[in-house]
NUDO-639254 format. One line per 8 residues: number of its first residue (from 0); for each residue y negated, x negated, z of C-alpha. Coordinates in steps of 0.05 Angstrom, whole numbers, plus 5000, padded with zeros to 4 digits. Layout:
BEGIN
NUM	Y:X:Z  ...
***
This chain:
BEGIN
0	5000:5000:5000  4930:4976:4983  4906:4984:5055  4952:4928:5075  4903:4881:5041  4845:4854:5081  4776:4888:5080  4742:4890:5013
8	4804:4864:4977  4838:4931:4990  4778:4969:4962  4775:4924:4901  4850:4932:4888  4845:5008:4893  4786:5011:4846  4819:4964:4795
16	4884:5005:4799  4847:5069:4781  4806:5036:4725  4869:5004:4695  4907:5070:4697  4849:5107:4663  4844:5056:4607  4919:5054:4596
24	4930:5130:4594  4867:5141:4552  4896:5097:4497  4965:5127:4500  4952:5202:4506  4903:5232:4458  4901:5298:4496  4863:5266:4554
32	4824:5215:4514  4754:5246:4518  4754:5263:4592  4785:5197:4611  4733:5158:4571  4680:5196:4610  4714:5178:4676  4720:5105:4652
40	4644:5104:4639  4632:5131:4709  4676:5077:4740  4640:5022:4701  4574:5048:4728  4597:5049:4801  4632:4981:4795  4572:4942:4822
48	4570:4986:4884  4644:4974:4896  4632:4899:4891  4573:4904:4939  4617:4942:4989  4670:4888:4984  4618:4835:5000  4589:4873:5059
56	4658:4886:5087  4677:4812:5083  4611:4784:5109  4596:4833:5165  4666:4851:5185  4645:4924:5180  4691:4977:5211  4738:5000:5156
64	4738:5075:5168  4689:5091:5112  4724:5042:5066  4791:5075:5080  4765:5143:5058  4739:5114:4993  4803:5075:4982  4843:5139:4992
72	4801:5175:4940  4812:5119:4890  4887:5116:4904  4894:5191:4896  4855:5185:4832  4904:5133:4806  4962:5178:4823  4929:5236:4787
80	4921:5195:4724  4993:5171:4727  5018:5242:4737  4977:5270:4679  5011:5220:4633  5078:5254:4649  5055:5326:4649  5079:5380:4602
88	5033:5409:4549  5023:5474:4586  5000:5436:4648  4944:5397:4612  4888:5446:4630  4903:5439:4705  4904:5363:4702  4843:5360:4658
96	4804:5401:4709  4827:5355:4766  4804:5294:4727  4736:5327:4717  4733:5344:4791  4746:5270:4808  4693:5248:4760  4642:5298:4787
104	4657:5277:4859  4646:5203:4844  4581:5219:4809  4557:5261:4868  4577:5208:4918  4543:5150:4883  4490:5195:4853  4494:5157:4787
112	4453:5190:4733  4481:5176:4664  4412:5179:4632  4366:5152:4687  4373:5093:4734  4376:5135:4797  4428:5120:4850  4440:5117:4924
120	4443:5050:4960  4508:5025:4990  4488:5042:5062  4474:5114:5043  4541:5120:5007  4579:5094:5067  4542:5143:5112  4563:5201:5068
128	4635:5177:5070  4631:5172:5146  4606:5243:5152  4661:5270:5106  4609:5285:5053  4659:5271:4996  4719:5316:5002  4756:5307:4936
136	4830:5300:4951  4882:5305:4896  4940:5313:4944  4904:5363:4986  4895:5417:4933  4927:5481:4960  4980:5517:4920  4940:5581:4911
144	4884:5543:4876  4926:5495:4835  4921:5500:4760  4870:5556:4763  4817:5517:4727  4743:5520:4746  4689:5571:4737  4662:5531:4679
152	4703:5529:4615  4746:5467:4604  4722:5416:4555  4724:5433:4481  4790:5420:4444  4795:5349:4419  4823:5373:4352  4823:5443:4323
160	4855:5464:4258  4872:5532:4229  4830:5569:4279  4766:5580:4239  4785:5650:4217  4810:5672:4286  4747:5644:4318  4703:5681:4268
168	4740:5746:4279  4735:5741:4355  4661:5727:4351  4651:5787:4306  4689:5833:4352  4654:5808:4415  4583:5798:4390  4576:5848:4332
176	4626:5904:4343  4613:5906:4418  4686:5904:4441  4689:5893:4516  4761:5870:4525  4805:5831:4477  4876:5803:4488  4893:5742:4445
184	4968:5749:4437  5019:5700:4410  5084:5666:4430  5081:5604:4473  5056:5542:4438  5015:5578:4384  4947:5553:4407  4919:5612:4447
192	4887:5566:4499  4858:5521:4446  4827:5581:4412  4799:5606:4478  4767:5538:4494  4739:5534:4424  4709:5602:4433  4676:5582:4498
200	4644:5520:4467  4622:5553:4402  4546:5548:4395  4538:5621:4373  4579:5645:4433  4538:5602:4480  4474:5631:4452  4500:5702:4460
208	4529:5694:4530  4486:5664:4585  4546:5655:4631  4617:5635:4611  4669:5637:4666  4740:5612:4655  4803:5617:4698  4876:5600:4684
216	4918:5655:4715  4992:5635:4706  5047:5662:4751  5047:5693:4800  4975:5717:4794  4931:5711:4856  4870:5755:4848  4831:5729:4908
224	4842:5656:4888  4820:5671:4817  4757:5706:4838  4742:5651:4888  4747:5599:4832  4705:5641:4785  4647:5649:4833  4646:5583:4870
232	4575:5558:4868  4559:5491:4899  4498:5518:4934  4533:5575:4970  4592:5585:5015  4656:5613:4987  4662:5686:5010  4719:5706:5055
240	4749:5767:5023  4783:5818:5068  4828:5845:5013  4837:5846:4938  4795:5909:4934  4739:5874:4973  4744:5815:4925  4739:5860:4864
248	4679:5898:4893  4642:5833:4908  4660:5807:4839  4625:5866:4808  4563:5853:4850  4564:5780:4828  4569:5801:4756  4512:5850:4762
256	4469:5794:4790  4489:5746:4735  4474:5799:4682  4402:5800:4704  4394:5734:4667  4440:5748:4609  4509:5770:4583  4573:5745:4616
264	4638:5724:4582  4699:5719:4626  4762:5684:4598  4829:5695:4634  4878:5645:4605  4954:5650:4608  4964:5720:4635  5037:5740:4641
272	5073:5807:4637  5069:5847:4701  4995:5830:4709  4970:5900:4692  4945:5914:4763  4906:5848:4763  4874:5861:4696  4853:5930:4719
280	4805:5896:4767  4770:5864:4707  4756:5930:4671  4682:5926:4687  4636:5986:4683  4579:5942:4662  4564:5933:4587  4541:5861:4589
288	4606:5832:4617  4662:5820:4567  4732:5795:4579  4779:5754:4535  4851:5747:4556  4904:5700:4528  4976:5721:4536  5045:5724:4506
296	5044:5798:4519  5002:5858:4499  4964:5901:4549  4944:5963:4510  4914:5998:4571  4868:5938:4583  4840:5923:4514  4851:5913:4440
304	4900:5860:4415  4886:5802:4369  4951:5772:4343  4944:5697:4331  4985:5676:4271  5024:5612:4260  4993:5555:4220  4997:5555:4144
312	5027:5494:4109  4962:5456:4099  4938:5466:4171  5007:5448:4197  5005:5383:4158  4936:5367:4185  4956:5379:4258  5020:5339:4250
320	4984:5280:4219  4933:5280:4274  4989:5276:4326  5036:5229:4290  4992:5179:4253  4944:5134:4292  4873:5149:4272  4851:5077:4281
328	4898:5052:4227  4938:5009:4277  5005:5034:4252  5045:4985:4209  5080:5043:4174  5045:5102:4139  5096:5156:4122  5097:5186:4053
336	5072:5257:4041  5143:5278:4022  5172:5253:4087  5117:5286:4128  5124:5351:4091  5199:5355:4104  5191:5342:4179  5133:5391:4184
344	5176:5444:4150  5224:5443:4209  5167:5458:4258  5158:5527:4226  5083:5527:4234  5084:5527:4311  5027:5483:4336  5063:5459:4399
352	5124:5439:4358  5080:5401:4309  5045:5366:4366  5106:5345:4406  5146:5322:4346  5085:5285:4319  5073:5252:4386  5145:5229:4389
360	5136:5194:4322  5067:5167:4336  5063:5094:4312  5139:5089:4306  5175:5049:4251  5201:5081:4188  5273:5081:4213  5254:5127:4271
368	5221:5176:4222  5280:5177:4175  5329:5184:4233  5291:5245:4260  5290:5278:4191  5364:5266:4181  5380:5299:4248  5336:5359:4232
376	5367:5365:4163  5436:5366:4194  5419:5426:4236  5394:5395:4301  5339:5440:4326  5273:5414:4353  5286:5459:4413  5346:5415:4431
384	5309:5349:4428  5238:5364:4452  5236:5380:4526  5163:5400:4528  5173:5451:4473  5236:5479:4504  5204:5487:4572  5145:5523:4542
392	5190:5572:4505  5238:5577:4564  5183:5603:4609  5182:5667:4568  5256:5678:4583  5244:5664:4657  5192:5720:4656  5245:5767:4626
400	5291:5753:4686  5235:5776:4732  5223:5840:4694  5289:5864:4666  5355:5827:4662  5376:5872:4605  5318:5848:4562  5341:5776:4567
408	5411:5796:4546  5384:5832:4485  5340:5772:4467  5400:5725:4472  5440:5770:4425  5389:5759:4369  5418:5689:4360  5477:5723:4326
416	5441:5730:4260  5423:5676:4209  5358:5638:4207  5301:5667:4166  5336:5734:4156  5313:5803:4175  5356:5838:4227  5368:5913:4217
424	5351:5951:4280  5411:5996:4267  5458:5937:4274  5428:5921:4342  5434:5994:4363  5509:5992:4346  5518:5927:4386  5480:5948:4447
432	5509:6018:4451  5577:5987:4464  5559:5922:4500  5510:5953:4549  5527:6027:4547  5459:6045:4518  5450:6113:4486  5485:6119:4419
440	5423:6147:4384  5385:6082:4396  5326:6106:4437  5336:6055:4493  5354:6000:4443  5289:6012:4405  5251:6014:4470  5279:5945:4488
448	5258:5919:4420  5187:5945:4432  5186:5910:4499  5209:5844:4469  5159:5853:4413  5102:5864:4463  5120:5797:4494  5119:5763:4426
456	5193:5746:4429  5205:5782:4363  5169:5824:4311  5190:5896:4302  5168:5925:4235  5180:5992:4201  5180:6000:4126  5166:6075:4130
464	5132:6100:4193  5162:6170:4198  5224:6164:4241  5250:6230:4267  5240:6248:4340  5304:6289:4340  5359:6244:4313  5327:6175:4320
472	5337:6150:4248  5318:6077:4248  5345:6052:4181  5275:6031:4161  5264:5988:4223  5276:5914:4219  5270:5856:4269  5243:5787:4252
480	5244:5728:4299  5214:5658:4296  5267:5606:4282  5251:5566:4344  5260:5627:4389  5327:5639:4355  5344:5566:4368  5326:5575:4441
488	5375:5633:4447  5430:5591:4416  5412:5531:4460  5416:5573:4523  5484:5601:4503  5512:5532:4492  5497:5508:4562  5563:5536:4586
496	5634:5516:4568  5663:5553:4509  5713:5590:4552  5657:5615:4599  5605:5637:4547  5584:5709:4541  5567:5696:4468  5601:5650:4419
504	5558:5629:4360  5598:5592:4306  5558:5564:4248  5592:5536:4185  5530:5539:4141  5514:5465:4148  5552:5402:4131  5583:5393:4200
512	5636:5432:4236  5639:5445:4311  5677:5389:4346  5729:5438:4373  5743:5466:4303  5788:5408:4283  5825:5402:4350  5899:5416:4350
520	5892:5467:4406  5834:5514:4395  5795:5528:4459  5804:5599:4484  5741:5640:4488  5727:5701:4532  5661:5717:4497  5643:5791:4491
528	5601:5777:4428  5624:5731:4373  5581:5713:4313  5609:5671:4255  5563:5648:4200  5591:5615:4137  5558:5584:4076  5575:5566:4005
536	5625:5512:4023  5668:5560:4063  5732:5593:4038  5756:5655:4074  5825:5643:4043  5880:5618:4088  5905:5547:4089  5968:5560:4049
544	5928:5578:3987  5904:5526:3938  5830:5515:3950  5783:5457:3935  5783:5402:3987  5707:5410:3995  5717:5480:4023  5727:5500:4095
552	5773:5558:4113  5791:5600:4173  5832:5569:4228  5872:5608:4279  5815:5619:4328  5834:5641:4398  5783:5696:4412  5820:5755:4441
560	5766:5789:4482  5704:5803:4439  5676:5873:4438  5628:5857:4381  5645:5813:4320  5590:5794:4271  5609:5760:4206  5550:5731:4166
568	5566:5698:4100  5531:5670:4038  5581:5645:3987  5592:5639:3913  5664:5662:3912  5680:5731:3886  5720:5753:3947  5711:5748:4022
576	5775:5757:4062  5771:5785:4132  5804:5733:4178  5873:5745:4205  5852:5729:4276  5816:5796:4280  5885:5827:4293  5886:5797:4363
584	5818:5827:4382  5846:5886:4421  5779:5900:4455  5737:5900:4391  5690:5959:4388  5638:5938:4336  5648:5901:4269  5586:5880:4230
592	5597:5845:4163  5535:5822:4124  5532:5785:4058  5467:5746:4047  5486:5721:3978  5509:5753:3913  5551:5816:3919  5625:5800:3933
600	5687:5840:3945  5710:5848:4017  5786:5847:4025  5842:5846:4076  5820:5910:4111  5891:5918:4138  5873:5871:4196  5833:5928:4226
608	5893:5975:4231  5914:5949:4299  5845:5955:4332  5852:6018:4373  5784:6009:4407  5743:5999:4343  5686:6050:4343  5633:6024:4295
616	5635:5989:4228  5574:5965:4190  5582:5934:4121  5524:5907:4080  5521:5883:4008  5596:5881:3995  5642:5915:3945  5696:5956:3981
624	5745:5984:3929  5805:5970:3974  5776:5997:4039  5825:6054:4042  5880:6023:4000  5923:6011:4062  5961:6053:4111  5915:6034:4168
632	5892:6088:4216  5825:6078:4251  5837:6134:4300  5778:6119:4346  5726:6100:4294  5664:6141:4307  5612:6112:4259  5612:6077:4192
640	5550:6049:4158  5551:6025:4086  5487:5990:4063  5480:5964:3992  5555:5972:3983  5591:5983:3917  5651:6023:3894  5649:6072:3952
648	5676:6128:3910  5735:6084:3887  5748:6063:3959  5761:6133:3985  5792:6160:3921  5847:6107:3924  5866:6121:3996  5941:6118:4008
656	5935:6167:4065  5890:6227:4078  5819:6210:4099  5826:6260:4155  5885:6221:4182  5853:6153:4172  5785:6173:4203  5805:6230:4247
664	5749:6220:4299  5692:6199:4253  5626:6228:4278  5573:6193:4236  5567:6166:4164  5507:6127:4139  5502:6108:4065  5439:6070:4045
672	5418:6036:3980  5486:6044:3947  5465:6042:3874  5530:6060:3841  5546:6121:3884  5548:6180:3835  5582:6232:3877  5604:6237:3949
680	5680:6234:3957  5707:6304:3966  5750:6279:4023  5688:6271:4066  5685:6347:4070  5749:6348:4110  5721:6305:4167  5711:6365:4211
688	5687:6324:4272  5629:6295:4233  5561:6306:4267  5514:6264:4224  5513:6250:4149  5456:6207:4123  5452:6188:4050  5388:6152:4029
696	5361:6112:3970  5421:6125:3926  5388:6134:3858  5450:6156:3818  5476:6208:3867  5471:6275:3829  5500:6326:3878  5535:6340:3943
704	5606:6369:3939  5612:6444:3947  5661:6434:4003  5606:6407:4049  5604:6475:4081  5669:6458:4116  5634:6408:4162  5627:6460:4217
712	5603:6409:4269  5550:6376:4226  5483:6373:4263  5443:6324:4220  5441:6322:4144  5396:6272:4111  5391:6269:4035  5332:6223:4026
720	5302:6189:3965  5361:6210:3922  5322:6221:3858  5377:6252:3814  5398:6308:3862  5375:6373:3829  5404:6424:3876  5442:6433:3941
728	5508:6470:3945  5504:6542:3967  5558:6528:4020  5506:6491:4060  5490:6558:4091  5556:6553:4129  5531:6494:4171  5514:6537:4230
736	5505:6478:4278  5457:6440:4233  5392:6426:4271  5360:6374:4225  5353:6372:4150  5316:6320:4109  5307:6324:4033  5246:6278:4029
744	5240:6243:3962  5289:6286:3923  5240:6291:3866  5285:6329:3818  5306:6381:3869  5284:6447:3837  5311:6500:3884  5338:6511:3953
752	5404:6547:3963  5399:6623:3972  5442:6619:4035  5395:6570:4071  5379:6625:4120  5448:6615:4148  5424:6551:4183  5410:6590:4246
760	5405:6528:4291  5357:6490:4245  5300:6461:4286  5268:6408:4241  5261:6406:4166  5232:6347:4126  5212:6362:4054  5158:6315:4029
768	5154:6288:3958  5194:6346:3928  5148:6364:3869  5203:6403:3834  5206:6457:3887  5163:6516:3866  5188:6569:3914  5233:6581:3974
776	5289:6633:3977  5273:6695:4017  5328:6678:4067  5283:6625:4099  5253:6682:4141  5320:6682:4179  5307:6611:4205  5278:6641:4269
784	5291:6578:4311  5256:6532:4262  5203:6494:4300  5177:6439:4254  5170:6429:4180  5145:6361:4158  5115:6370:4089  5060:6347:4042
792	4999:6383:4013  5042:6413:3958  5103:6437:3996  5062:6465:4054  5039:6521:4008  5110:6545:3999  5113:6566:4073  5049:6608:4076
800	5083:6674:4062  5138:6663:4114  5096:6641:4174  5092:6710:4204  5169:6714:4205  5175:6648:4241  5135:6651:4306  5157:6581:4331
808	5141:6545:4266  5092:6487:4263  5074:6459:4195  5055:6386:4194  5025:6353:4133  5038:6279:4138  5021:6223:4090  5079:6174:4087
816	5058:6104:4109  5098:6052:4070  5097:5977:4084  5108:5955:4013  5111:5881:4032  5171:5892:4078  5203:5943:4031
***
């Protein structure tokens, strides 16, 4: 310890230790460069006074009490600088504020003016130390105030890129449109804090707002500590609040007083979910005080949301170069644009990823750069290798644990789907209905997706915003997730041994196989969810067939316990064979097969015959002519979804057994975007347990079979965007349990069946974009329980003459909102 030295030597050693640390960290860490250079300048200015104190101490043998206090300040300062060199990115604001506080304390103690030669003499400085006049203490900062920032905004960002448009938009909304409260929302590491600091230091903002107050909230929020920090003035005593309500009331009084001299901008940085009650205290009644919040979540009851986007390619390159390539030209190796662009591509536009990867390559030799690119190209995620990034993203999952354990489970399941692919919400509904016993109509599943979306852990988008409130049709809802968040879910799942994992993600899309794949004894897995993704080099054929040596094929995997199996593939072969090991999956309830390449034929359906617990099948972009060309019986299958599938008619026409025997308990059929479907198989009309039949976006379908009237238990019939359907069978009037009917987009439909009045339980009827309908049959007056008709300006006129027969009827004219980009 420095105090073991004698007299002034101890002081000199402590001072030199701090100065050396400041110079060293300033050169190495760009994030603290500007504030450390300022602290270095302060130390150089007080150096003569330190030397004078050393001389006095040695010559006069002065008591060392005052010296010890100053030495302690300097030693704590050195520890602060060393700690900040090891801090995570999300901790920088807290450390930056502490460095500023140290700098300000030294300036006050020595009263060194940076512009004028005004200072205290040594005797006066020692007297102040003796009277405890300098109370900066790094180790003495209490937990409730730590990392809260100061009432003044932190220093401006050292480097900003890609934020010009967001900054301009925020200024417009605050200064021109008069919005009082705005929430800047984005996932962790997107630059929300950088944008907020840039806003505070913008010249136009400073002209508009006389007072700018800034506090970092973090978790758990402490309202009294935040308000104390915000309103700490050096010339007044910190108030002692009796309660949070008292603190909020006094805060309003403070604001009113500040507003007398001009407008006030309050920035609350890093606000987490569950902070609604805290934010409610900042919904000021005064018009001159405005609040900007940065968060990973949305708070619709507090204020409007501004979603901060990821960086575009050019801005991503600029940020990466700033972090990776020394600006002073001291690097012996300057990477090529091609190499930089490839590495930047793996960062997916996330500023924090660009920064941490760039910093790890800063000034490094070419071999390190090439090694990093090779690992990334082979499938190693940045999330695996960069601890700072992983901890930042991980904190969002930690917040989910606090709020709802189920939400974290749902988030982790999203790793089951391939990178850069849209995830159908209906697939997630099927999974979660069986894994977590959520409602089968998907209301709770969609609610969970909305919650995850509000916390920026995914994006939930709808191509057509007109989902039914009755049957919960979500075929137009899709989920998109940032690749690094997907990588986080996979990373978390892999932290357990294979035999102990809840989820098993197997990826054969790259050039490497899992280590356990080539072992003689395959590890046994007890995972409830298994996802297997295969690429072009994979052959679904078995090993006894002749296949190219470059292909990979199924092994005899030991996975007996999954309840959900997801098969994702993208291959150039004409056929994809379901693996034989499915036979052993006695607990399997959900099978989801998705082709992301050219359409191929799906074969080997016989492996499903032994799965007595199978309830849901979802097939996408596959040809299924042999689906029913076996003697298999799926006695407990309740739902089948066919999306962009081919040869459906052939599949059911070639059945070797009766459809009613094969699918005896089928309750729901969904057929979507099946372009070669000309007519619905007649056998479907014998599925007497069927409750829902949805056929949408099938352009060649011309009619429904006359036998559809035999579906006595049918409650939902959707015939949507089937352009060639010209009429409905008259037998539809026999569907006495039908409560929902949708014929939206059947543009050639020219008449409704005369017996439509027989739908005595019909509650909701959708009939937009049906220009061929010129009149309704008189029997519609018998639809006495009809409550809602969703129509357009043309079809609404057809109901005018029947309104007095239907006392419960509400006519709603809705314009269809279509997201053409997603569609």
